[in-house]
VEXDREN-2710 file (C-alpha; in Angstrom, 1 decimal):
% VEXDREN-2710
k/r/px/py/pz
1/MET/20.4/-16.4/-19.9
2/SER/17.1/-14.7/-19.2
3/THR/16.9/-11.9/-16.7
4/ALA/14.2/-13.8/-14.9
5/LYS/16.3/-16.9/-14.5
6/LYS/19.4/-15.0/-13.5
7/ASP/18.3/-12.3/-11.2
8/VAL/15.1/-13.4/-9.4
9/LYS/13.9/-16.4/-7.5
10/ARG/10.2/-15.9/-8.2
11/VAL/8.8/-14.6/-11.6
12/THR/6.4/-11.7/-10.9
13/THR/4.1/-9.6/-13.1
14/HIS/6.8/-6.9/-12.9
15/ILE/9.3/-9.4/-14.4
16/ILE/6.9/-10.3/-17.1
17/ALA/6.4/-6.7/-18.1
18/GLY/10.2/-6.2/-18.2
19/MET/10.6/-9.2/-20.5
20/LYS/8.4/-7.5/-23.1
21/ARG/10.4/-4.2/-22.8
22/GLU/13.6/-6.1/-23.2
23/GLY/12.4/-8.3/-26.1
24/GLU/12.6/-11.6/-24.3
25/LYS/9.9/-14.1/-25.3
26/ILE/7.6/-15.3/-22.5
27/SER/7.0/-19.1/-22.0
28/MET/3.7/-20.3/-20.6
29/ILE/2.2/-23.8/-20.2
30/THR/-0.7/-25.2/-18.4
31/ALA/-0.6/-27.5/-15.3
32/TYR/-3.2/-28.9/-13.1
33/ASP/-1.5/-31.2/-10.5
34/TYR/1.5/-31.3/-8.2
35/SER/3.7/-33.8/-10.0
36/MET/3.5/-32.2/-13.5
37/ALA/3.8/-28.6/-12.1
38/ARG/6.9/-29.6/-10.2
39/ILE/8.6/-30.8/-13.4
40/ILE/7.4/-27.8/-15.5
41/ASP/8.6/-25.4/-12.9
42/ALA/12.0/-27.1/-12.6
43/ALA/12.4/-26.8/-16.4
44/GLY/12.3/-23.0/-16.0
45/ILE/8.9/-22.0/-17.4
46/ASP/8.0/-18.4/-16.9
47/ILE/4.2/-18.7/-16.3
48/ILE/2.1/-21.7/-15.3
49/LEU/-1.6/-21.4/-16.2
50/VAL/-4.0/-23.4/-14.2
51/GLY/-6.4/-23.5/-17.0
52/ASP/-10.1/-24.3/-17.2
53/SER/-8.9/-26.6/-19.9
54/ALA/-8.7/-29.0/-16.9
55/SER/-12.4/-29.5/-17.7
56/ASN/-11.3/-31.2/-20.9
57/VAL/-8.0/-32.9/-20.2
58/MET/-8.5/-33.8/-16.6
59/ALA/-12.3/-34.4/-16.3
60/GLY/-13.2/-35.4/-19.8
61/HIS/-15.8/-32.8/-20.6
62/GLU/-16.4/-31.6/-24.1
63/THR/-16.0/-27.9/-23.2
64/THR/-14.5/-25.8/-20.4
65/LEU/-18.0/-24.7/-19.2
66/PRO/-18.7/-27.4/-16.6
67/ILE/-15.7/-26.9/-14.3
68/THR/-16.5/-25.1/-11.1
69/LEU/-14.8/-22.5/-8.9
70/ASP/-14.1/-25.1/-6.2
71/GLN/-12.5/-27.5/-8.7
72/MET/-10.3/-24.7/-10.1
73/ILE/-9.2/-23.9/-6.6
74/TYR/-8.4/-27.6/-6.0
75/HIS/-6.2/-27.7/-9.1
76/ALA/-4.5/-24.4/-8.2
77/GLN/-3.7/-25.6/-4.7
78/SER/-2.1/-28.7/-6.1
79/VAL/0.0/-26.6/-8.5
80/ILE/1.1/-24.0/-6.0
81/ARG/2.5/-26.6/-3.7
82/ALA/4.9/-27.6/-6.4
83/VAL/6.0/-24.3/-7.7
84/LYS/9.1/-22.4/-6.5
85/ARG/9.8/-20.1/-9.5
86/ALA/7.0/-19.6/-12.0
87/LEU/4.2/-17.1/-11.9
88/VAL/1.0/-19.0/-11.4
89/VAL/-2.2/-17.7/-13.1
90/VAL/-5.6/-19.3/-12.5
91/ASP/-8.6/-19.2/-14.9
92/LEU/-11.8/-17.8/-13.4
93/PRO/-14.3/-20.4/-14.6
94/PHE/-17.5/-19.8/-16.6
95/GLY/-20.2/-18.3/-14.4
96/SER/-17.9/-17.0/-11.7
97/TYR/-17.4/-13.4/-13.1
98/GLN/-19.7/-12.6/-16.0
99/GLY/-22.3/-10.0/-15.5
100/ASN/-21.7/-9.4/-11.8
101/SER/-18.6/-7.5/-10.6
102/THR/-19.2/-8.4/-7.0
103/LYS/-19.3/-12.1/-7.7
104/ALA/-16.2/-11.7/-9.9
105/LEU/-14.3/-10.0/-7.0
106/ASN/-15.4/-12.7/-4.6
107/SER/-14.4/-15.5/-7.0
108/ALA/-11.0/-13.9/-7.5
109/ILE/-10.4/-13.4/-3.8
110/ARG/-11.3/-17.0/-3.1
111/ILE/-8.8/-18.2/-5.7
112/MET/-6.0/-16.0/-4.3
113/LYS/-6.7/-16.8/-0.6
114/GLU/-7.5/-20.5/-0.8
115/SER/-4.9/-21.5/-3.4
116/GLY/-2.1/-19.0/-3.0
117/ALA/-2.0/-18.2/-6.7
118/HIS/-0.4/-15.1/-8.0
119/ALA/-3.0/-13.8/-10.6
120/VAL/-6.3/-14.7/-12.3
121/LYS/-7.3/-14.9/-16.0
122/VAL/-10.6/-13.6/-17.4
123/GLU/-12.0/-14.1/-20.9
124/GLY/-13.5/-11.1/-22.8
125/GLY/-13.1/-7.4/-23.3
126/ALA/-15.5/-4.5/-22.9
127/GLU/-18.4/-6.8/-21.9
128/VAL/-16.5/-7.9/-18.7
129/GLN/-14.6/-4.7/-18.0
130/ASP/-16.6/-3.9/-14.8
131/SER/-15.6/-7.3/-13.4
132/ILE/-12.0/-6.8/-14.3
133/LYS/-11.9/-3.3/-12.8
134/ARG/-13.4/-4.6/-9.6
135/ILE/-10.9/-7.4/-9.3
136/LEU/-8.0/-5.1/-10.0
137/SER/-9.3/-2.6/-7.4
138/ALA/-8.6/-5.3/-4.8
139/GLY/-5.0/-5.6/-5.9
140/VAL/-5.4/-8.9/-7.8
141/PRO/-3.4/-9.1/-11.0
142/VAL/-5.5/-9.9/-14.1
143/MET/-4.5/-11.6/-17.3
144/GLY/-7.0/-11.0/-20.2
145/HIS/-8.0/-13.4/-22.9
146/LEU/-9.2/-12.3/-26.4
147/GLY/-9.8/-14.0/-29.8
148/LEU/-11.2/-17.5/-29.5
149/THR/-12.6/-17.5/-25.9
150/PRO/-13.6/-21.1/-25.2
151/GLN/-16.1/-20.2/-22.5
152/SER/-18.1/-18.5/-25.3
153/ILE/-18.0/-21.6/-27.6
154/TYR/-21.8/-21.9/-27.8
155/LYS/-22.0/-18.2/-28.9
156/PHE/-19.4/-18.8/-31.6
157/GLY/-20.6/-22.3/-32.5
158/THR/-17.2/-23.2/-33.8
159/TYR/-13.5/-23.4/-32.8
160/THR/-12.4/-21.8/-36.1
161/VAL/-10.0/-18.8/-36.3
162/ARG/-11.5/-15.6/-35.0
163/ALA/-11.2/-12.0/-36.1
164/LYS/-10.6/-12.7/-39.8
165/GLU/-13.2/-10.1/-40.7
166/GLU/-12.5/-6.4/-40.3
167/GLN/-15.3/-5.7/-37.8
168/GLU/-14.3/-8.4/-35.4
169/ALA/-10.6/-7.6/-35.8
170/ASN/-11.2/-3.9/-34.9
171/LYS/-13.2/-5.0/-31.8
172/LEU/-10.3/-7.2/-30.7
173/LYS/-7.9/-4.3/-31.1
174/SER/-10.2/-2.0/-29.2
175/ASP/-10.6/-4.7/-26.4
176/ALA/-6.9/-5.2/-26.2
177/GLN/-6.3/-1.5/-25.7
178/LEU/-9.0/-1.4/-23.1
179/LEU/-7.5/-4.3/-21.1
180/ASN/-4.1/-2.5/-21.4
181/ASP/-5.6/0.8/-20.2
182/ILE/-7.6/-0.5/-17.2
183/GLY/-4.6/-2.3/-15.8
184/CYS/-4.4/-6.0/-16.9
185/PHE/-0.7/-7.2/-16.8
186/SER/-0.9/-9.3/-19.9
187/VAL/-3.4/-10.7/-22.4
188/VAL/-3.7/-14.1/-24.2
189/LEU/-4.5/-13.9/-27.9
190/GLU/-6.1/-17.2/-29.1
191/LYS/-6.5/-18.4/-32.6
192/ILE/-6.4/-15.2/-34.6
193/PRO/-4.5/-14.3/-37.8
194/ALA/-0.8/-13.8/-37.3
195/HIS/-0.8/-10.3/-38.7
196/LEU/-3.4/-9.3/-36.2
197/GLY/-1.4/-10.9/-33.4
198/LYS/1.5/-8.8/-34.5
199/ALA/-0.5/-5.6/-34.8
200/VAL/-2.0/-5.9/-31.3
201/SER/1.3/-6.9/-29.7
202/GLU/3.0/-3.8/-31.2
203/SER/0.1/-1.4/-30.2
204/ILE/-0.2/-2.1/-26.5
205/ASP/2.2/-1.9/-23.6
206/ILE/1.3/-5.1/-21.8
207/PRO/2.7/-8.5/-23.0
208/THR/0.7/-10.6/-25.3
209/ILE/0.7/-14.4/-25.0
210/GLY/-0.3/-16.2/-28.2
211/ILE/-1.8/-19.6/-28.9
212/GLY/-2.4/-19.9/-32.6
213/ALA/-1.7/-16.1/-33.0
214/GLY/1.6/-16.2/-34.8
215/LYS/5.2/-15.7/-33.8
216/HIS/5.1/-12.0/-33.2
217/THR/3.3/-12.1/-29.9
218/ASP/5.4/-11.5/-26.8
219/GLY/5.1/-15.1/-25.6
220/GLN/3.4/-18.4/-26.3
221/VAL/1.2/-20.9/-24.4
222/LEU/0.3/-24.5/-25.0
223/VAL/-1.8/-27.0/-23.0
224/MET/0.6/-29.4/-21.4
225/HIS/-1.3/-32.5/-22.5
226/ASP/-1.1/-31.4/-26.1
227/LEU/2.5/-30.4/-26.1
228/LEU/3.5/-33.7/-24.5
229/GLY/1.4/-35.8/-26.8
230/ILE/-0.8/-37.2/-24.0
231/THR/-3.9/-36.2/-26.1
232/LYS/-4.2/-38.0/-29.4
233/ASP/-7.2/-36.6/-31.2
234/PHE/-6.4/-32.8/-31.1
235/ASN/-4.3/-31.6/-33.9
236/PRO/-4.7/-27.9/-34.6
237/ARG/-2.2/-26.1/-36.9
238/PHE/-0.7/-24.2/-34.0
239/LEU/0.2/-27.2/-32.0
240/ARG/3.8/-28.6/-31.9
241/ARG/4.1/-31.9/-30.1
242/TYR/7.4/-32.3/-28.3
243/ALA/6.7/-35.9/-27.4
244/GLU/4.2/-38.8/-27.9
245/LEU/3.6/-39.7/-24.3
246/TYR/0.3/-41.4/-25.0
247/ASP/2.2/-44.2/-26.9
248/VAL/5.0/-44.3/-24.3
249/ILE/2.7/-44.6/-21.3
250/LYS/0.4/-47.1/-23.1
251/GLY/3.5/-49.2/-24.0
252/CYS/4.8/-49.1/-20.4
253/VAL/1.4/-50.2/-19.0
254/GLU/1.2/-53.0/-21.6
255/GLN/4.7/-54.2/-20.6
256/TYR/3.8/-54.1/-17.0
257/ILE/0.6/-56.2/-17.6
258/LYS/2.6/-58.7/-19.6
259/ASP/5.3/-59.0/-16.8
260/VAL/2.6/-59.5/-14.2
261/LYS/0.8/-62.1/-16.3
262/ASP/4.0/-63.9/-17.1
263/ARG/5.1/-63.9/-13.4
264/ASP/8.2/-61.9/-14.3
265/PHE/7.3/-59.1/-11.9
266/PRO/8.3/-58.9/-9.2
267/ASN/11.5/-60.9/-9.5
268/GLU/13.9/-61.9/-6.6
269/LYS/15.6/-58.5/-6.5
270/GLU/12.2/-56.7/-6.3
271/SER/11.1/-58.8/-3.3
272/TYR/11.9/-58.5/0.4
END
């Protein structure tokens, strides 16, 4: 049994750091609403990420860029109400921290005060270090995010694997060390070669959470809708589907429609 499950009621950044030292893998999954967060937390997940992926899976946008700070706070509030155990991390959305450390601090403070979340996540390395330092100076824990950073999708122009070339790989290693040194408590590594995920994980003290970064990162994260098969048209190599809920839910609704049309629902036992 994991140390986190056995010894503590609430997972904290201190517990997450200890899991890396002890060689215990860290589990992380996204959630955006009360009902799903309650189930995920009861299952024993270590970290729940209130991701800006809500822009895609909850609001139907093509990218993560449109979601606002107010919307992220709303989703975080919903998740926090459900969670008794997991560490809850909230994405700072695009435009709420880049290029202005004061704005970054204010955004992070709003998330922490208005939602009750436990930490924030920021995409980028050296280019956003001033914002990260400012947030950390207020006592707000920060999770970093390197590799494929979806908020920069128009800069990359593609969702392909990042850091395959030596120059970009070296920058990622340098950024990971920087995030470690300035005080981030962990860092997500997204869609990078497995050997690079391994090298970075072994070279820094803070835990790494991989998504498409190989098996040697200190933990793994998936988007809840992808893991459960609620989404149908997203099939990257790194994704393992643990259910096909799109088909299950669609089948249930189709049966309900049929029962209503056939006057089978409600029956006598389902009536007062």
